[in-house]
N, C-alpha and C positions, 0 to 999 in steps of 0.2 A: 620262167627259167632264169637262173643266174647267168653270169657272163658265160657265153658259149665256150666250150673247150676246143671246138673245131671251127674253122679249119686250121690245121697246122701249117700247111703249104698253100701258096697262092692259088694253085689250080688243082683240079681233080687229077689231071695227067701227072703233075709233079708229085702228088701224094702217092699215086700208083708206082711211080718210078722210085720214090724213097722207100716204099714198102719192099719192092723187089730188091733194092740195094741192101736193106737191113737183113732180109731173110737169106741173102747170098752169103752172109758171114757164117752161117751155121752149117756144119758138115752133115748132120743127120737129122732125122725127123724127131727124135726124142728131144734134141735141143730146140728145134723149131716149135714143138708143142709147148715146151717150157716157156719159150718166148711169148707164144700166144697167151698162155696163162698169165704171164707177167703183164702183158698189154691189157688184158681184161681187168686187172686190178687197178688200172689207170682210168677206167671209165669214171666220169663225173658222178657224184652222188645222185641217187634217183629216189625221190620221195616215196615213202611207203604207200601214201594214199593213191599214187599212180599205179600201184600194183593191183589193178582191178581187171575184171573181165573186159571192160570197155577198151583197155589198152593192151590186152593180151594179143600176141601174134600167134595165130594158129598156123599149123604146118610144121611146127617145131616139136620134137619130142621133149625137149627141156622147156621150162617155163621161160618165156621171153615177153617183156613188156616194152612197148615203144610209143613215144608221144611226139608227134610232129608239131612244129609251130612255124609261123612266118607266112610268107606269101611268095609269089613267083620270083621276086627279086632276090630273096634269101630264105631258104628253108633250113631249119635246124631240127635235129632229131635227138631226143634223149632216149636211151634204151639201157636195159639191164637183163641179165639172165641169172638163173639159179645154178648154171653150169659154168665152171671155170674156163673151159675151152671155148664154149659158145660165147662167153663174155669177150674173149679175145677176137673171135670172128666179128662180133658186133663192133668192137673198137676199130678194126680195120675198115669195115664198111662205113662207119661214121667218119673216119679219117678221110676217106675218099669223097663222101657225098654230103655230109652235114656242113651247113654254112655256105652252101653253093646256091646258085640260082636254079630255078626249075629247068631252064634251057640247058645249063651245063650238066645237070644230073641226067637229063634225058639223052644228051649227046655223048655220055661217058659209059662205055661198056666196062664191066668189072674185069679188066684184063689182068689185074694183080692176082686173081685166083689161079690162073694158069701159069703166070710168070713165076710164082713161088712154089708151084707144084701142089698147091692145096687140093685141087680137084681130085688128084690121084690118092690123096692121103686122108680124106674124110670118109667117115662111115656114111652109108646111104641116108640115115636119118639126119645126120649133121648137114649133109649136102642139101637135103630137102629143106631143112630149116634155114640154111643160108640163102637158098633160092627164094624162100618165102620172105625173108628179110629184105633182099634186094628188090623183089617184086613190090613189097609195101612201099619202099622208098621211091621207086619209079612211079607207082600209081599215085602217090602223094604229089609228086612233081607234075604228073600229067593233069591231075585235078586242079593244081594251082595255076597252071599255064593257060 
């Protein structure tokens, strides 16, 4: 992987707080969805050769590929989706978890999801996909530790 794009904040807790602050600026969910789409466009480039069955995340209606690297002291994740909104969800998850230690990942519940009201505004299939993404990150951290 190239230079990791994440983390942006020093800790996962600070990342979650920053996400909550950013989303609080938007008055309605059409603006929040647009912001999610914009965030998804900021995902680092993802090599086409990684878009394989081996790296495909199952449990998502959209196509999602994720590649972990690192060890217990620092785990990085590269991921991409063919869906604009799902790409934004990936961006948020990587902002919280990528570039962190396995211990920090395992100690961090994804509170940003409820803090920004995401849980109430995602379709069931997107909620399932987000749960699958978060489970993959957590399982990777569990295996590394």
